[in-house]
C-alpha atoms as a printed R data frame, in Angstrom:
    type eleno elety resid chain resno       x       y       z
1   ATOM     1    CA   MET     A     1  17.682   7.161  11.513
2   ATOM     2    CA   SER     A     2  16.168   3.689  11.347
3   ATOM     3    CA   LEU     A     3  13.000   3.124   9.357
4   ATOM     4    CA   PRO     A     4   9.823   3.625  11.434
5   ATOM     5    CA   ILE     A     5   7.813   0.399  11.099
6   ATOM     6    CA   VAL     A     6   4.219  -0.048  12.262
7   ATOM     7    CA   TYR     A     7   2.985  -3.519  13.236
8   ATOM     8    CA   HIS     A     8   0.485  -5.205  15.535
9   ATOM     9    CA   PRO     A     9   0.263  -8.944  16.345
10  ATOM    10    CA   ASP     A    10  -3.476  -8.741  15.706
11  ATOM    11    CA   TYR     A    11  -2.865  -7.946  12.040
12  ATOM    12    CA   MET     A    12  -3.373 -11.726  11.871
13  ATOM    13    CA   ALA     A    13  -6.895 -13.061  12.417
14  ATOM    14    CA   PRO     A    14  -7.890 -16.750  12.434
15  ATOM    15    CA   LEU     A    15  -9.399 -18.026   9.175
16  ATOM    16    CA   ARG     A    16 -10.660 -21.457   8.190
17  ATOM    17    CA   PRO     A    17  -7.993 -23.880   6.902
18  ATOM    18    CA   GLY     A    18  -7.346 -23.479   3.193
19  ATOM    19    CA   HIS     A    19  -8.677 -19.923   2.973
20  ATOM    20    CA   ARG     A    20  -7.370 -18.107  -0.120
21  ATOM    21    CA   PHE     A    21  -6.204 -15.053   1.814
22  ATOM    22    CA   PRO     A    22  -2.633 -15.629   3.128
23  ATOM    23    CA   MET     A    23  -3.229 -14.319   6.650
24  ATOM    24    CA   SER     A    24  -0.043 -15.909   8.003
25  ATOM    25    CA   LYS     A    25   2.155 -13.681   5.847
26  ATOM    26    CA   TYR     A    26   2.226 -10.899   8.436
27  ATOM    27    CA   GLY     A    27   3.944 -13.108  10.980
28  ATOM    28    CA   TYR     A    28   6.323 -14.493   8.358
29  ATOM    29    CA   LEU     A    29   7.122 -10.947   7.257
30  ATOM    30    CA   ARG     A    30   8.050  -9.987  10.811
31  ATOM    31    CA   ARG     A    31  10.469 -12.921  10.927
32  ATOM    32    CA   ALA     A    32  11.872 -11.933   7.530
33  ATOM    33    CA   LEU     A    33  12.526  -8.385   8.735
34  ATOM    34    CA   ILE     A    34  14.231  -9.692  11.878
35  ATOM    35    CA   ALA     A    35  16.438 -11.954   9.741
36  ATOM    36    CA   ARG     A    36  17.457  -8.946   7.621
37  ATOM    37    CA   GLY     A    37  18.263  -6.766  10.607
38  ATOM    38    CA   LEU     A    38  15.361  -4.410   9.969
39  ATOM    39    CA   LEU     A    39  13.667  -5.321  13.249
40  ATOM    40    CA   PRO     A    40  15.181  -6.600  16.501
41  ATOM    41    CA   ALA     A    41  14.186 -10.040  17.752
42  ATOM    42    CA   ALA     A    42  11.756  -8.427  20.193
43  ATOM    43    CA   GLY     A    43   9.854  -5.202  19.605
44  ATOM    44    CA   GLY     A    44  11.368  -2.510  17.425
45  ATOM    45    CA   PHE     A    45   8.026  -1.540  15.881
46  ATOM    46    CA   LEU     A    46   5.255   0.888  16.814
47  ATOM    47    CA   SER     A    47   1.774  -0.508  17.424
48  ATOM    48    CA   PRO     A    48  -1.444   1.426  16.779
49  ATOM    49    CA   ALA     A    49  -4.587   1.492  18.856
50  ATOM    50    CA   PRO     A    50  -7.638   0.613  16.742
51  ATOM    51    CA   ALA     A    51  -9.118   3.408  14.641
52  ATOM    52    CA   SER     A    52 -12.452   4.740  15.853
53  ATOM    53    CA   VAL     A    53 -15.736   4.171  14.056
54  ATOM    54    CA   ARG     A    54 -15.834   7.916  13.371
55  ATOM    55    CA   GLN     A    55 -12.376   7.909  11.766
56  ATOM    56    CA   VAL     A    56 -13.225   4.999   9.488
57  ATOM    57    CA   ALA     A    57 -16.649   6.420   8.614
58  ATOM    58    CA   ALA     A    58 -14.919   9.403   6.994
59  ATOM    59    CA   ALA     A    59 -14.146   7.000   4.131
60  ATOM    60    CA   HIS     A    60 -17.061   4.557   4.356
61  ATOM    61    CA   ASP     A    61 -20.794   4.470   4.982
62  ATOM    62    CA   LEU     A    62 -21.357   4.772   8.744
63  ATOM    63    CA   GLY     A    63 -23.889   1.940   8.836
64  ATOM    64    CA   TYR     A    64 -21.406  -0.390   7.146
65  ATOM    65    CA   VAL     A    65 -18.649   0.526   9.607
66  ATOM    66    CA   GLU     A    66 -20.981  -0.092  12.534
67  ATOM    67    CA   ARG     A    67 -21.991  -3.491  11.122
68  ATOM    68    CA   VAL     A    68 -18.331  -4.474  10.914
69  ATOM    69    CA   ALA     A    69 -17.767  -3.278  14.476
70  ATOM    70    CA   THR     A    70 -20.773  -5.219  15.827
71  ATOM    71    CA   GLN     A    71 -20.314  -8.334  13.661
72  ATOM    72    CA   THR     A    72 -23.698  -7.835  11.995
73  ATOM    73    CA   LEU     A    73 -22.653  -7.799   8.339
74  ATOM    74    CA   ALA     A    74 -25.172  -9.334   5.962
75  ATOM    75    CA   PRO     A    75 -24.100 -12.633   4.369
76  ATOM    76    CA   ALA     A    76 -23.902 -10.882   0.992
77  ATOM    77    CA   GLU     A    77 -21.489  -8.313   2.454
78  ATOM    78    CA   GLU     A    78 -19.266 -11.048   3.861
79  ATOM    79    CA   ARG     A    79 -19.245 -12.838   0.506
80  ATOM    80    CA   LEU     A    80 -18.239  -9.647  -1.290
81  ATOM    81    CA   ILE     A    81 -15.359  -9.113   1.133
82  ATOM    82    CA   GLY     A    82 -14.305 -12.753   1.168
83  ATOM    83    CA   LEU     A    83 -13.509 -12.700   4.896
84  ATOM    84    CA   PRO     A    84 -15.700 -13.750   7.830
85  ATOM    85    CA   GLY     A    85 -17.373 -11.048   9.910
86  ATOM    86    CA   THR     A    86 -15.700 -12.122  13.149
87  ATOM    87    CA   VAL     A    87 -14.444 -10.072  16.100
88  ATOM    88    CA   ALA     A    88 -10.840 -10.824  15.113
89  ATOM    89    CA   VAL     A    89 -11.296  -9.785  11.472
90  ATOM    90    CA   ALA     A    90 -13.049  -6.583  12.562
91  ATOM    91    CA   ARG     A    91 -10.271  -5.779  15.045
92  ATOM    92    CA   ARG     A    92  -7.682  -6.409  12.349
93  ATOM    93    CA   ALA     A    93  -9.451  -3.982  10.000
94  ATOM    94    CA   PHE     A    94  -9.643  -1.190  12.588
95  ATOM    95    CA   LEU     A    95  -5.987  -1.784  13.524
96  ATOM    96    CA   ALA     A    96  -4.732  -1.783   9.925
97  ATOM    97    CA   ALA     A    97  -6.477   1.522   9.224
98  ATOM    98    CA   ALA     A    98  -4.951   3.022  12.362
99  ATOM    99    CA   GLY     A    99  -1.585   1.548  11.415
100 ATOM   100    CA   THR     A   100  -1.509   3.345   8.083
101 ATOM   101    CA   LEU     A   101  -2.508   6.604   9.780
102 ATOM   102    CA   LEU     A   102   0.270   6.115  12.346
103 ATOM   103    CA   ALA     A   103   2.753   5.399   9.546
104 ATOM   104    CA   ALA     A   104   1.617   8.600   7.803
105 ATOM   105    CA   ARG     A   105   2.211  10.652  10.953
106 ATOM   106    CA   LEU     A   106   5.653   9.082  11.284
107 ATOM   107    CA   ALA     A   107   6.419   9.837   7.634
108 ATOM   108    CA   LEU     A   108   5.503  13.488   8.176
109 ATOM   109    CA   GLU     A   109   7.978  13.552  11.078
110 ATOM   110    CA   HIS     A   110  10.791  11.372   9.699
111 ATOM   111    CA   GLY     A   111  10.312  11.495   5.917
112 ATOM   112    CA   ILE     A   112   9.433   7.832   5.388
113 ATOM   113    CA   ALA     A   113   7.605   5.051   7.263
114 ATOM   114    CA   CYS     A   114   5.944   1.706   6.500
115 ATOM   115    CA   ASN     A   115   2.953  -0.217   7.786
116 ATOM   116    CA   MET     A   116   3.307  -4.019   7.863
117 ATOM   117    CA   ALA     A   117  -0.327  -4.269   6.713
118 ATOM   118    CA   GLY     A   118  -2.675  -2.066   4.705
119 ATOM   119    CA   GLY     A   119  -3.235  -1.436   1.056
120 ATOM   120    CA   SER     A   120  -6.871  -2.566   1.295
121 ATOM   121    CA   HIS     A   121  -7.780  -0.670  -1.853
122 ATOM   122    CA   HIS     A   122 -10.942  -2.483  -2.948
123 ATOM   123    CA   ALA     A   123 -12.999  -1.141  -0.027
124 ATOM   124    CA   GLY     A   124 -15.057   1.773  -1.311
125 ATOM   125    CA   PRO     A   125 -17.529   4.309   0.089
126 ATOM   126    CA   GLU     A   126 -20.346   1.785   0.443
127 ATOM   127    CA   GLY     A   127 -18.347  -1.087   1.909
128 ATOM   128    CA   GLY     A   128 -15.687  -3.737   1.522
129 ATOM   129    CA   ALA     A   129 -14.712  -6.121  -1.271
130 ATOM   130    CA   GLY     A   130 -11.872  -8.342  -2.439
131 ATOM   131    CA   PHE     A   131 -10.387  -9.221   1.002
132 ATOM   132    CA   CYS     A   132 -10.554  -5.514   1.944
133 ATOM   133    CA   VAL     A   133 -12.747  -4.506   4.899
134 ATOM   134    CA   PHE     A   134 -11.698  -0.844   5.282
135 ATOM   135    CA   ASN     A   135  -9.639   1.283   2.918
136 ATOM   136    CA   ASP     A   136  -6.790   2.136   5.280
137 ATOM   137    CA   VAL     A   137  -5.075   4.588   2.920
138 ATOM   138    CA   ALA     A   138  -8.330   6.484   2.438
139 ATOM   139    CA   VAL     A   139  -8.942   6.611   6.189
140 ATOM   140    CA   ALA     A   140  -5.417   7.908   6.815
141 ATOM   141    CA   ALA     A   141  -5.447  10.451   3.983
142 ATOM   142    CA   LEU     A   142  -8.819  11.868   4.998
143 ATOM   143    CA   ALA     A   143  -7.712  12.173   8.628
144 ATOM   144    CA   LEU     A   144  -4.600  14.144   7.654
145 ATOM   145    CA   LEU     A   145  -6.614  16.395   5.349
146 ATOM   146    CA   ALA     A   146  -9.268  17.031   8.002
147 ATOM   147    CA   GLU     A   147  -6.594  17.935  10.558
148 ATOM   148    CA   GLY     A   148  -4.860  20.280   8.127
149 ATOM   149    CA   GLN     A   149  -1.637  18.263   8.371
150 ATOM   150    CA   VAL     A   150  -1.508  18.166   4.562
151 ATOM   151    CA   ALA     A   151  -3.384  19.919   1.769
152 ATOM   152    CA   ARG     A   152  -2.735  17.573  -1.166
153 ATOM   153    CA   VAL     A   153  -2.368  13.782  -1.150
154 ATOM   154    CA   LEU     A   154  -0.958  11.536  -3.877
155 ATOM   155    CA   ILE     A   155  -1.772   7.823  -3.789
156 ATOM   156    CA   VAL     A   156   0.471   5.636  -5.958
157 ATOM   157    CA   ASP     A   157  -1.043   2.149  -6.223
158 ATOM   158    CA   CYS     A   158   1.229  -0.487  -7.759
159 ATOM   159    CA   ASP     A   159  -0.728  -3.538  -6.616
160 ATOM   160    CA   VAL     A   160  -1.557  -5.800  -9.578
161 ATOM   161    CA   HIS     A   161  -5.262  -5.095  -9.045
162 ATOM   162    CA   GLN     A   162  -6.785  -1.684  -9.714
163 ATOM   163    CA   GLY     A   163  -7.311   0.531  -6.663
164 ATOM   164    CA   ASP     A   164 -10.995   0.792  -7.492
165 ATOM   165    CA   GLY     A   165 -12.258   1.479  -3.995
166 ATOM   166    CA   THR     A   166  -9.676   4.215  -3.491
167 ATOM   167    CA   ALA     A   167 -10.648   5.820  -6.802
168 ATOM   168    CA   ARG     A   168 -14.316   5.870  -5.776
169 ATOM   169    CA   VAL     A   169 -13.647   7.273  -2.299
170 ATOM   170    CA   PHE     A   170 -11.719  10.195  -3.796
171 ATOM   171    CA   ALA     A   171 -13.666  10.676  -7.030
172 ATOM   172    CA   ALA     A   172 -14.909  14.137  -6.008
173 ATOM   173    CA   ARG     A   173 -11.874  15.215  -3.968
174 ATOM   174    CA   PRO     A   174  -9.614  17.562  -5.970
175 ATOM   175    CA   GLU     A   175  -7.115  17.693  -3.096
176 ATOM   176    CA   THR     A   176  -6.174  14.069  -3.835
177 ATOM   177    CA   MET     A   177  -4.712  12.306  -6.852
178 ATOM   178    CA   THR     A   178  -5.182   8.559  -7.340
179 ATOM   179    CA   LEU     A   179  -2.718   6.759  -9.603
180 ATOM   180    CA   SER     A   180  -3.116   3.052 -10.346
181 ATOM   181    CA   LEU     A   181  -0.860   0.709 -12.345
182 ATOM   182    CA   HIS     A   182  -2.639  -2.612 -12.669
183 ATOM   183    CA   ALA     A   183  -3.176  -5.648 -14.859
184 ATOM   184    CA   GLU     A   184  -5.992  -4.773 -17.242
185 ATOM   185    CA   ARG     A   185  -7.579  -8.234 -17.224
186 ATOM   186    CA   ASN     A   186  -7.389  -8.826 -13.472
187 ATOM   187    CA   TYR     A   187  -9.878  -8.218 -10.635
188 ATOM   188    CA   PRO     A   188 -12.075  -6.208 -10.416
189 ATOM   189    CA   ALA     A   189 -13.898  -6.961 -13.669
190 ATOM   190    CA   ARG     A   190 -15.534  -3.535 -13.610
191 ATOM   191    CA   LYS     A   191 -12.850  -0.898 -13.082
192 ATOM   192    CA   ALA     A   192 -13.351   2.481 -11.453
193 ATOM   193    CA   VAL     A   193 -11.869   5.715 -12.824
194 ATOM   194    CA   SER     A   194  -8.706   6.876 -11.060
195 ATOM   195    CA   ASP     A   195  -7.170  10.262 -11.778
196 ATOM   196    CA   LEU     A   196  -4.419   8.364 -13.596
197 ATOM   197    CA   ASP     A   197  -5.008   4.756 -14.694
198 ATOM   198    CA   PHE     A   198  -2.411   2.611 -16.437
199 ATOM   199    CA   ALA     A   199  -3.987  -0.710 -17.466
200 ATOM   200    CA   LEU     A   200  -1.184  -3.159 -18.275
201 ATOM   201    CA   PRO     A   201  -1.197  -6.244 -20.539
202 ATOM   202    CA   ASP     A   202  -0.670  -9.737 -19.161
203 ATOM   203    CA   GLY     A   203   2.917 -10.884 -18.889
204 ATOM   204    CA   LEU     A   204   4.462  -7.408 -18.778
205 ATOM   205    CA   GLY     A   205   8.019  -7.704 -17.479
206 ATOM   206    CA   ASP     A   206  10.471  -5.522 -15.610
207 ATOM   207    CA   ALA     A   207  11.745  -3.116 -18.278
208 ATOM   208    CA   ALA     A   208   8.376  -2.173 -19.794
209 ATOM   209    CA   TYR     A   209   6.714  -1.919 -16.384
210 ATOM   210    CA   LEU     A   210   9.384   0.418 -15.031
211 ATOM   211    CA   GLU     A   211   9.218   2.598 -18.133
212 ATOM   212    CA   ILE     A   212   5.458   3.033 -17.694
213 ATOM   213    CA   LEU     A   213   5.902   3.731 -13.993
214 ATOM   214    CA   ARG     A   214   8.451   6.464 -14.697
215 ATOM   215    CA   HIS     A   215   5.984   8.065 -17.099
216 ATOM   216    CA   ALA     A   216   3.184   7.781 -14.532
217 ATOM   217    CA   LEU     A   217   5.274   9.497 -11.858
218 ATOM   218    CA   SER     A   218   6.205  12.286 -14.268
219 ATOM   219    CA   ARG     A   219   2.478  12.871 -14.818
220 ATOM   220    CA   ALA     A   220   1.836  12.869 -11.067
221 ATOM   221    CA   GLU     A   221   4.541  15.447 -10.444
222 ATOM   222    CA   GLU     A   222   2.259  18.181 -11.786
223 ATOM   223    CA   PHE     A   223  -0.076  17.601  -8.845
224 ATOM   224    CA   ALA     A   224   2.415  18.988  -6.278
225 ATOM   225    CA   ALA     A   225   1.456  16.673  -3.407
226 ATOM   226    CA   ASP     A   226   2.363  17.120   0.265
227 ATOM   227    CA   ILE     A   227   2.581  13.373   1.005
228 ATOM   228    CA   VAL     A   228   2.689  10.122  -0.991
229 ATOM   229    CA   PHE     A   229   0.970   6.880  -0.017
230 ATOM   230    CA   TYR     A   230   2.494   3.910  -1.840
231 ATOM   231    CA   ASN     A   231   0.693   0.567  -2.183
232 ATOM   232    CA   ALA     A   232   3.562  -1.875  -2.749
233 ATOM   233    CA   GLY     A   233   1.596  -5.037  -3.539
234 ATOM   234    CA   VAL     A   234   3.890  -7.858  -4.652
235 ATOM   235    CA   ASP     A   235   1.183  -9.620  -6.649
236 ATOM   236    CA   VAL     A   236   2.898  -8.104  -9.701
237 ATOM   237    CA   HIS     A   237   5.522 -10.848  -9.291
238 ATOM   238    CA   ARG     A   238   5.729 -13.463 -12.029
239 ATOM   239    CA   ASP     A   239   5.195 -16.289  -9.503
240 ATOM   240    CA   ASP     A   240   2.226 -14.727  -7.712
241 ATOM   241    CA   ARG     A   241  -0.843 -16.925  -7.508
242 ATOM   242    CA   LEU     A   242  -3.337 -14.160  -8.402
243 ATOM   243    CA   GLY     A   243  -1.211 -11.815 -10.497
244 ATOM   244    CA   ARG     A   244  -0.977 -11.571 -14.284
245 ATOM   245    CA   LEU     A   245   2.224  -9.570 -14.687
246 ATOM   246    CA   ALA     A   246   5.777 -10.915 -14.829
247 ATOM   247    CA   LEU     A   247   8.061  -8.875 -12.612
248 ATOM   248    CA   SER     A   248  11.129 -10.543 -11.137
249 ATOM   249    CA   ASP     A   249  12.471 -10.015  -7.616
250 ATOM   250    CA   GLU     A   250  14.789  -7.391  -9.068
251 ATOM   251    CA   GLY     A   251  11.876  -5.762 -10.886
252 ATOM   252    CA   VAL     A   252   9.880  -5.468  -7.664
253 ATOM   253    CA   ARG     A   253  12.930  -4.041  -5.893
254 ATOM   254    CA   ALA     A   254  13.486  -1.522  -8.699
255 ATOM   255    CA   ARG     A   255   9.797  -0.529  -8.637
256 ATOM   256    CA   ASP     A   256   9.924   0.189  -4.892
257 ATOM   257    CA   ALA     A   257  13.158   2.140  -5.253
258 ATOM   258    CA   LEU     A   258  11.710   4.169  -8.113
259 ATOM   259    CA   VAL     A   259   8.538   5.215  -6.276
260 ATOM   260    CA   LEU     A   260  10.100   5.850  -2.875
261 ATOM   261    CA   GLY     A   261  13.211   7.448  -4.352
262 ATOM   262    CA   TRP     A   262  11.052   9.721  -6.518
263 ATOM   263    CA   ALA     A   263   9.137  10.888  -3.436
264 ATOM   264    CA   ARG     A   264  12.197  11.430  -1.277
265 ATOM   265    CA   ALA     A   265  14.097  13.257  -4.034
266 ATOM   266    CA   ARG     A   266  11.240  15.793  -4.044
267 ATOM   267    CA   GLY     A   267  11.136  16.115  -0.276
268 ATOM   268    CA   LEU     A   268   7.780  14.341  -0.044
269 ATOM   269    CA   PRO     A   269   6.974  12.205   3.008
270 ATOM   270    CA   ALA     A   270   6.419   8.634   1.800
271 ATOM   271    CA   VAL     A   271   4.142   6.056   3.429
272 ATOM   272    CA   GLY     A   272   4.578   2.435   2.348
273 ATOM   273    CA   VAL     A   273   1.734  -0.069   2.823
274 ATOM   274    CA   LEU     A   274   1.907  -3.789   2.163
275 ATOM   275    CA   GLY     A   275  -0.722  -4.442  -0.495
276 ATOM   276    CA   GLY     A   276  -1.472  -7.830  -2.015
277 ATOM   277    CA   GLY     A   277   0.668 -10.895  -2.450
278 ATOM   278    CA   TYR     A   278  -0.392 -14.521  -2.869
279 ATOM   279    CA   ASP     A   279   1.802 -17.604  -2.704
280 ATOM   280    CA   ASP     A   280   1.403 -21.073  -1.248
281 ATOM   281    CA   ASP     A   281   4.849 -20.692   0.358
282 ATOM   282    CA   PRO     A   282   4.588 -18.024   3.103
283 ATOM   283    CA   ASP     A   283   8.372 -17.699   3.447
284 ATOM   284    CA   ARG     A   284   8.724 -16.942  -0.240
285 ATOM   285    CA   LEU     A   285   5.899 -14.402  -0.044
286 ATOM   286    CA   ALA     A   286   7.411 -12.716   3.022
287 ATOM   287    CA   THR     A   287  10.714 -12.402   1.155
288 ATOM   288    CA   ARG     A   288   8.962 -10.433  -1.588
289 ATOM   289    CA   HIS     A   289   7.159  -8.156   0.867
290 ATOM   290    CA   ALA     A   290  10.430  -7.549   2.733
291 ATOM   291    CA   LEU     A   291  11.820  -5.801  -0.364
292 ATOM   292    CA   LEU     A   292   9.705  -2.722   0.425
293 ATOM   293    CA   PHE     A   293  11.150  -2.426   3.918
294 ATOM   294    CA   LYS     A   294  14.738  -2.977   2.802
295 ATOM   295    CA   THR     A   295  14.378  -0.269   0.154
296 ATOM   296    CA   ALA     A   296  12.659   2.135   2.539
297 ATOM   297    CA   ALA     A   297  15.282   1.520   5.250
298 ATOM   298    CA   ALA     A   298  18.060   2.454   2.821
299 ATOM   299    CA   LEU     A   299  16.294   5.748   2.077
300 ATOM   300    CA   ALA     A   300  15.710   6.404   5.794
301 ATOM   301    CA   ALA     A   301  19.385   5.964   6.697
């Protein structure tokens, strides 16, 4: 079986020149996956239809979701998110949430699947923040729980930034477990409380990081999840523009193999989402993000 991959061309939305968010990386990632034989030159992926307002409002305040949908966000809300409240950015947010839900459905069917977007973990119950409009993993997890497709959800967040929005969405939901490995001194300044938080010192390299991750997964095993969502942000890389850790390419590859291999060894469907990654060279950034898909494809074979 080939790896089910979810993608939509509208995962990219126009931003002003010089914007800090690397919106072009989604297109570069598609080219990187084609070059590695993980996608054909044309097609080969599944595309979602946009999530509905109702689906997204399961994770977020309804008024906020409607303001995104109608491009009526307050200036303060746009500043907090760091993205403009345009039609294209709104469409991208609804598509990314639907893409992670589609990837989750595919993982339940095939064992593993990846979304070429997602990991927008700073969006919380009241709204967006930190380049995150909607929390796609939260939207997907809540949809599966509401449908009775799963009873217990584990979210493993290995982005360099804490999954604060995810922690707040699920703070009172015992059927979920949120696990976050993140740089202690990085954004957000005020951290939320996940079920399992591992705040890491600046400059932590491959060996120590992987040891902590193994311990974190051993703690999560007690939860007995039915599905695992994995935020595979590559901003843990030593050359990332916004990261504070020091993982190498091999360290990122080993991290992905550890999380996904742990899930598959226990018969747990695994859903990979892209997460953060920041580099002035989009080809170099796409190469890092492609590691997730190469690792997942090996486990899907």
